[in-house]
C-alpha positions in Angstrom: 281.4 -169.5 84.6 281.6 -166.0 85.8 280.1 -164.6 89.0 279.2 -160.9 89.3 278.2 -158.9 92.3 274.9 -157.1 91.8 274.2 -153.4 92.2 271.9 -152.9 95.1 270.8 -149.4 95.8 271.4 -148.3 99.3 273.2 -151.5 100.2 276.2 -152.4 98.0 278.2 -149.2 98.2 281.9 -148.7 97.8 282.7 -150.0 101.3 280.6 -153.1 100.9 282.2 -153.9 97.6 285.5 -153.5 99.2 284.6 -156.0 101.9 282.8 -158.5 99.6 285.6 -158.7 97.1 288.1 -159.7 99.8 286.0 -162.8 100.4 285.7 -163.8 96.8 287.3 -162.6 93.6 284.2 -161.6 91.7 284.5 -161.2 88.0 282.7 -157.8 88.2 281.0 -155.4 90.5 278.5 -152.7 89.5 277.8 -149.5 91.4 274.6 -148.3 92.8 272.8 -146.4 90.1 273.5 -142.8 89.3 270.1 -141.3 88.5 270.4 -139.2 85.3 267.9 -136.5 84.7 269.2 -133.5 82.6 272.7 -132.5 81.9 276.1 -133.9 83.0 276.9 -134.4 86.7 280.0 -132.8 88.2 282.9 -135.2 88.8 282.2 -135.5 92.5 278.9 -137.3 91.8 280.7 -140.1 89.9 283.5 -140.3 92.5 281.0 -140.6 95.4 279.2 -143.5 93.7 282.4 -145.1 92.4 285.6 -144.0 94.3 287.3 -146.9 92.5 287.6 -144.5 89.5 290.6 -143.2 91.4 292.2 -146.6 91.4 291.9 -147.7 87.8 288.2 -148.5 88.0 288.9 -151.5 90.3 288.5 -152.4 94.0 291.5 -152.8 96.2 291.3 -156.5 95.4 291.6 -155.7 91.7 288.0 -156.4 90.7 286.6 -154.2 87.9 283.7 -152.0 88.8 281.2 -150.8 86.2 279.4 -147.5 86.7 275.6 -147.9 86.5 273.4 -145.2 85.1 269.6 -144.9 85.3 267.5 -142.5 83.3 265.5 -142.0 80.1 266.9 -138.8 78.6 269.1 -140.0 75.7 271.5 -137.0 75.4 272.0 -136.9 79.2 272.5 -140.7 79.5 275.1 -140.6 76.7 276.9 -137.6 78.0 277.1 -138.9 81.6 278.3 -142.3 80.3 281.0 -140.5 78.3 282.1 -138.5 81.4 282.2 -141.6 83.6 284.6 -143.2 81.1 286.7 -140.1 80.9 287.1 -140.4 84.7 288.2 -144.0 84.4 285.1 -146.2 84.3 286.1 -149.6 82.9 282.5 -150.3 81.9 279.0 -148.7 81.8 275.9 -150.6 83.0 272.4 -149.3 82.3 269.6 -150.0 84.8 266.3 -151.1 83.3 265.3 -153.2 86.3 264.8 -150.9 89.3 261.2 -151.6 90.6 261.1 -148.6 93.0 257.8 -146.6 92.5 259.5 -143.2 92.7 262.0 -144.2 90.0 259.3 -145.7 87.9 257.0 -142.7 88.2 259.7 -140.6 86.6 260.1 -143.0 83.7 263.3 -144.8 84.9 264.3 -148.3 85.7 261.8 -151.1 85.0 259.1 -148.5 83.8 261.1 -148.4 80.5 260.4 -152.1 79.9 256.9 -151.1 78.8 258.4 -149.4 75.8 261.1 -151.7 74.3 262.0 -149.1 71.7 263.0 -146.7 74.5 265.3 -149.3 76.0 266.9 -149.9 72.7 267.4 -146.2 72.0 269.1 -145.6 75.4 271.5 -148.5 74.9 272.3 -147.3 71.3 272.8 -143.7 72.5 275.3 -144.7 75.2 277.0 -147.2 72.9 277.5 -144.7 70.1 279.0 -142.1 72.6 281.3 -144.3 74.7 284.7 -145.4 73.5 284.3 -148.7 71.6 286.8 -150.4 73.9 284.5 -149.8 76.9 281.8 -152.5 77.5 278.2 -151.3 77.7 275.9 -153.7 79.5 272.3 -153.6 80.5 270.3 -155.1 83.4 266.6 -155.8 82.9 263.7 -157.7 84.4 261.4 -160.1 82.6 259.1 -157.2 82.0 256.9 -154.7 83.8 253.7 -156.6 84.4 254.4 -159.6 82.2 257.2 -161.1 80.1 255.5 -160.9 76.7 258.0 -158.4 75.4 261.1 -160.0 76.9 262.5 -161.4 73.7 261.9 -158.1 71.8 263.6 -156.1 74.6 266.6 -158.5 74.8 267.2 -158.8 71.0 266.9 -155.1 70.7 269.5 -154.6 73.4 271.9 -156.8 71.5 271.2 -155.0 68.2 271.8 -151.7 69.9 275.3 -152.7 70.7 275.3 -154.0 74.3 278.2 -156.2 75.3 276.2 -158.3 77.8 272.7 -158.5 79.2 271.8 -159.4 82.8 268.2 -160.6 83.5 266.6 -160.5 86.9 264.2 -163.3 86.4 261.1 -161.5 87.8 258.8 -158.8 86.5 258.5 -155.4 88.1 255.2 -156.5 89.5 256.8 -159.5 91.1 259.1 -157.3 93.1 261.3 -159.6 95.1 258.7 -162.2 95.9 259.8 -165.8 95.2 260.1 -167.6 93.0 262.4 -166.3 90.3 261.3 -167.5 86.9 264.7 -168.6 85.6 263.3 -170.8 82.8 261.8 -167.6 81.2 265.3 -166.5 80.4 266.0 -169.6 78.3 264.4 -168.2 75.2 266.6 -165.1 75.5 269.8 -167.2 76.0 269.1 -169.2 72.9 268.5 -166.2 70.7 271.3 -163.9 71.7 274.9 -164.1 70.8 276.1 -161.8 73.6 276.5 -163.3 77.1 273.3 -163.4 79.2 273.7 -163.4 82.9 271.0 -164.9 85.2 270.1 -163.1 88.4 267.5 -163.5 91.1 266.7 -165.7 94.1 270.1 -167.4 94.3 270.7 -168.0 98.0 272.7 -171.3 97.9 275.0 -173.2 95.6 272.1 -175.5 94.6 270.0 -172.4 93.6 272.9 -171.3 91.3 272.9 -174.7 89.7 269.2 -174.7 89.1 269.2 -171.1 87.8 271.9 -172.0 85.3 270.2 -175.2 84.2 266.7 -173.6 83.9 267.9 -170.5 82.0 270.9 -172.2 80.2 272.9 -169.2 81.2 276.6 -169.8 82.0 277.2 -166.7 84.2 275.4 -165.6 87.3 274.9 -162.4 89.3 274.5 -162.5 93.1 272.8 -159.8 95.2 270.9 -160.6 98.4 272.2 -164.1 98.6 275.8 -162.9 98.8 274.9 -160.5 101.6 273.2 -163.3 103.5 276.1 -165.7 102.9 279.3 -163.7 102.2 281.1 -166.8 100.9 278.2 -167.9 98.6 280.3 -167.3 95.5 283.1 -169.4 96.9 280.6 -172.2 97.6 279.1 -171.9 94.1 282.5 -172.0 92.5 283.5 -175.1 94.5 280.3 -176.8 93.6 280.8 -176.2 89.9 284.4 -177.3 90.0 283.8 -180.2 92.4 286.2 -179.0 95.0 286.0 -178.6 98.7 285.0 -175.3 100.3 285.1 -174.6 104.0 282.1 -172.4 104.9 282.7 -169.1 106.8 282.1 -169.5 110.5 280.1 -166.9 112.3 283.1 -165.5 114.1 284.8 -164.9 110.8 281.7 -163.1 109.5 281.8 -160.9 112.6 285.3 -159.7 111.6 283.7 -158.5 108.3 280.8 -156.9 110.1 283.1 -155.0 112.4 285.2 -153.9 109.4 282.1 -152.4 107.8 281.2 -150.6 111.0 284.7 -149.1 111.2 284.1 -147.3 107.9 281.3 -145.2 109.5 283.6 -143.1 111.7 282.8 -139.9 109.9 279.1 -140.4 109.6 276.7 -138.6 112.0 276.0 -140.9 115.0 272.3 -141.1 114.2 273.1 -142.9 110.9 276.6 -144.4 111.6 275.4 -147.9 112.3 272.7 -148.1 109.6 274.6 -150.1 107.0 275.9 -152.5 109.6 272.4 -153.1 111.0 271.1 -153.5 107.4 273.7 -156.1 106.7 272.9 -158.0 109.8 269.2 -158.2 108.6 270.5 -160.2 105.7 273.0 -162.3 107.6 270.3 -163.5 110.1 268.9 -165.6 107.3 272.0 -167.8 107.4 273.6 -167.2 110.8 271.5 -167.6 114.0 274.1 -165.4 115.8 273.2 -162.5 113.6 269.7 -162.3 115.0 271.0 -162.0 118.6 273.6 -159.4 117.6 271.1 -157.4 115.7 268.8 -157.4 118.7 271.6 -156.2 120.9 272.7 -153.2 118.7 269.5 -152.2 116.8 268.9 -149.3 119.3 272.5 -148.3 119.7 274.1 -145.3 117.9 277.6 -144.9 119.2 280.1 -146.7 117.0 282.4 -147.5 120.0 279.5 -149.2 121.9 278.4 -151.1 118.8 281.9 -152.2 118.1 282.3 -153.4 121.7 279.1 -155.4 121.4 280.3 -157.0 118.1 283.6 -157.9 119.8 281.7 -159.5 122.7 279.8 -161.6 120.3 283.0 -162.6 118.5 284.5 -163.8 121.8 281.4 -165.8 122.7 281.3 -167.3 119.2 284.9 -168.6 119.7 284.1 -170.4 122.9 
């Protein structure tokens, strides 16, 4: 079994990938999407999204990071994929799953699932342009409004040359509302020869087991669940291998939270704590202490003040 860390726009950036991969040795990370419109971006755009390009396409912990592209213009998607690889990308992932209305209105993300041929053509264009040694993967949902075309989309992605397919087991219309329909992916898993990765609504080790059983997928991708429980991948791995796993205590998680806040030193005060507060909004699902901490810093802006508040909570948690 492999465990991947999902791309989450506005959440799992370079700094979060760095922190999360110190907790667990994920098999792969994927960047937030680079939205492709027309032409090839300057190098700084790729480096902003994926600073790991400067370190062999891997995090400081040695975890490979695929560059994710989102768009519908074939020449531009292919050209940007090629440039990302020239800069050191170890893999290219194509986003066909983003449910954001703004993205969908411009024909990107999950909007493309309404026209399977467009999905296939984009994968083929990228695959034909990128060096054959570089994996090209795709991430989709079950469909836009329904899953009637799921098998057509998935088999076409494979024929177009994708190395792997990740399926978020909800439609675009489902958004992120539970449940995830893992069993819908079973028909894809049985038809495809390439690996199929299951994603969606995996919050605990038991969810991972159910997702794998229902979909018959071997590999999983974690997103919101990993943010709510930073050691979720450790717990899943231990469950699969029937080994013991000591769960992270709240004071240990606070060290990670403080590490994230420390990366915001050069961000304007108005926005400096946003990512930290955002992460706490996920952590409060698992850790009661996160709710108290979030309440105490949500109106603060100065990093030093927020850091002192986190340190105070850490001392209280150790009593």
